[in-house]
Steps between C-alpha positions, in 0.01 A plus 500: 500500500229382738226611259662294225467186715122518469361310201202729458724802438656345192161515327526880522814513285319486164599855417717695257675815623673793334819586687793741499799264533781642714755226572211261564549133411289396202525239223684688225545369147811649342797405279739443792758302302731584212284314249210742540257217575238601756443314825309570821670569832366618837710817522490848648310723259481877466292672236383851426194347336221335693481125439247225566558192718286266708416586860684183605819633336470819704467301823798285397711812449397634839604174668845512338578873518317593819333800336153533346458551127359833381163411344312744277205290383354160580244285321344223709318206340242272662338181366133464413282188512614180329408446135168312479609263219802340671492120471625218717831343399636154570864447599678169539307207641155648538590821685230752412547874553205737488652848444179663629567354845864387511828687444652331193860598576481401866355162401772438241780582744350278770465218247865540399609496865318171555661345190842617620433338839415173327809531279737551793362190673503284186739240359742584219259343249217734597714808569549611138132449414384710796768761432367544146148534642597771750694688231195486274289658773772760558499600132119517494499712815763742371321533166152561640604716797747720313608399149167554325474852641834598342451322166601699192526340156728657239405477133760571231343691212645505144501881500512774761172632631412766751412402857399726785740491795342582836696543822443631850728802478449649151217565254448214257675518163507314168794274419586313180602136550466155346460338844144535623417400855164338575383457862411146607142404582542561874754785475468714814809716568363624834487147642839412350660813647351468849588129525867566422498809722374294795772239437765773509354628826533153654868488402558854630353400838725193506804713413420746779453221756831345393684832533343584838601156630864570413502238226594519133337374182663357187219538246124524452292312248136552406366366830806413708801650675832332577595610852873488576679464834739786578863415569550408865134449595435168679293261290242456778442876519468516121238223490303665781489833319397332172216318677377831639495652150310199364253526788421864417324393178298218659194719559478581130442139393157486325499122444328222692819295533646760739870539568743758373473673163869594525621143536850375577585287196590132528855566374580642845464152652719191480444232238506210744316675783255760361433640848854626563623819337832485320723798407390619156727711280415716199690620196293785358603648165208713381120494477375139489858369464608324820580166664422374852727232644633316800871432539597138566866399538610809310267435206175677409176307537255681273152537653336754268627682192381732228501416130446867415709588195560130423161366394541594134806276458462137398650261754858423384495164682271281712521259793612224263826690447564685829773754567814335640600628843161645593295300755154372412234741635377392844167675447258424216560739213126576489528629859813700427326649196771443238631248248811291571741720303361811671552333840861427401553861392383629838704230680813622320428864590430417865801268532734775380352737759537245782863436400572873498582515129453815296188499287647749250655230285279202587485256207204272435680205346370235740352295215636443145157583351540861612766546230230447237300787343221627726160414352152631559207294379183683402190459283451688172169651605497816286529563124807715575678207671406259223615735222857471629498144366382579144843428351542189713159366394533589130692188392358251751203266487195592705584243768849644551391864512461720808123526545272738692517431875786256446808519720812681380831600659645840581865562580704787640776670306836560658702809413682426181757640262430595137677191368263279701195614301379229262525609137238473230568297190656798320744570782310792652495543876179502703404868463749654747710403795309759704170313451456222756391155388170358624532121473205258483457149365258210457421279796771246573561307822872450441668835590794449263273429203275790600799738500602391150153590366495853649446801275443873541125566516545845339740426214439126458876441492654199671643554848813313599495297825798702627285815477251361752515570870549193720313427822817596688504843335124551534517423874829682569340797678185333627613526864615861453178633347451862609205624705480837328197632680700528825832661589798269564348243267747500210689195370781503755319672787449300818306551821182690572323681218337837559191663357557763235353849512317555171418851382215478250564723199244363259214251485508256209206278417560136415288204401518136600845433649490124438414531129682215319705445817585142411607595148725779627653265757585255222627747240614793711341830595321662207395862564252481211296242691461732798190717500604859571265791463751759623433812702333673208501443123859588391550698180712377210723808529569448871582133440735592213676746730529234773643252249760752384604558862539125553723471193705796620546340842587143406574498128329379183608134523389447862165673440429299183578177684274592791210587269563195281554674164801565276711815529404598145130487582551694822690774314214537249242514779690783668538690172122479438405569866311168520246606236284203398596280797213291644366585846632175650856588394471853642380355832794261498748788458332681790537195724865451404572865579349456847699179555830662395436801721421272797813298431715813486354628828564165664859495371552850642365381837735203498797719406415737785490207744830372361671840534378515859686175567807636318510815713462297819785273391720800418444635851624167635802420281561809288452558128850387404460162667156447346637591155788256552261218592282575198806547277375834368649849473443686833467837321217371280337335802513832687327680210225235490446518877481880479235472228717662233503189283235236423537154651630270222345156457832322564558681828138438598553126454829513694335680791206259509738204505712668769214576738330168418813313611524708820137423595 
């Protein structure tokens, strides 16, 4: 730890290492959740194959586990002289930076710090102007110090073409795809990897210091950690220990303005007297989904909140029509980091927690506008988006048409019955009740009018307003969102989450994770927009076999719905063993097979955890009493507990409700 307090040693971390993971803690991307969508978590990793990480990641693991990582190879990189053709740049009011002599990133951060100092000492009239200026510098700094080195641009091609996939662990191979990735002008994966590795090392050091001090932590963000006071610890002792942790990082500050690089945020201090610390509480749901608050007279006073998972929704109401019963924010919304309706959502969640109410059935009906259909506003920036409006545009004048880059609306479909599907003119239903609707519509400010103009972007059929999900329904589980990458992070789990132990079975190569991220947030996850290269080129026969296994496991209807095709078409594909299918479709089937397998494994894990609770409860009260409480047959329950009968869905739901109520 002492060596890591010396600034000069951090310059030696520009290295990539090949390791043999054995319960070491590394960033692991895997499909942790039931949906099969990959995410990255710092978890224990074991692998029979050697894998590559940054040297900083190895040091981070050693700090957290107490044991060194087994390293097989290391590649160290060192910089050469500066490029001779670098030119001076001008920033702001005459600030000139000569990159041959001055560190660009250091200068930008020091400039931002000065603007923030001026902002905090300014009047309300100047505050917003200076806040925009410091945010502009922040964006420029992030882009030039990291973003440009990780830039990948994805080009959609009209037909599949072969690309060469190169990874660290396997020989390169050819792959057929219509999504071709082009590196940005300054693309430099080594710099991108070592920058993020160093950031993870900083957080690992902070986590270790917190643990050694006998403290707890609620969550980590990219460059911050929320330290929590353990139950029973005096506040003065807590503050003293936090100050010691902050002080540890002081020697690493590379900037001229001095001070701490792990800074205690302003939200820890009172609003009226910014020199006195006030008790700060946190409600942490999952990654980047949290609220920080004070409690005043039994009510939450929101200091900082996340809009993660909310930013795609259009504001259902504004300050001109506030929510009745919810106090006006006492902190500027720009400082909190959310819009008014998002503040009110967090206020409602926090208020229920303060009052000791269950969050299982929390209803977000604090404003009448939340009963309206949830709307996302987006721009039609691609030919694919614009084509959805061909029918809409066909009988309208040019001025009334949806145009390229014009705003349009997207909605969210609720679960519906067959009779809810809008019919065509000849009385036919919209394809099948197993095919979900995908509602969109032209731009309209009035939510009621917008809902009446909604139609299915696939079929072109009208969508009824009652088929659209309301804000209340869209937000119903916002505060229960699972943190799948950790244990004890499911919907109704509470308390401390734990790192998983991941056993690597296979390495799969992927492309840009954020490809069409905004579009997928607006219209839902689309596996075809993800860039997957797989572990190796799959054969048509192996994919056909996998598809047949999926159908055998979950049935023809469910599989057809998941793939997005009719049952008739799926039957023909199976009969012909996928002969003639395009490469993109074959890749899609492969991904769905992986997702279903991951989901099944996760369900088995959850059932095992549930049966563990059942057996513990039986030891306490007996199987007859448990069966009586559940209103089930004790003989059948005994067979299920003994493993002689599968756990039925109905009993699974009963058990979850039973143990959820007990907790």
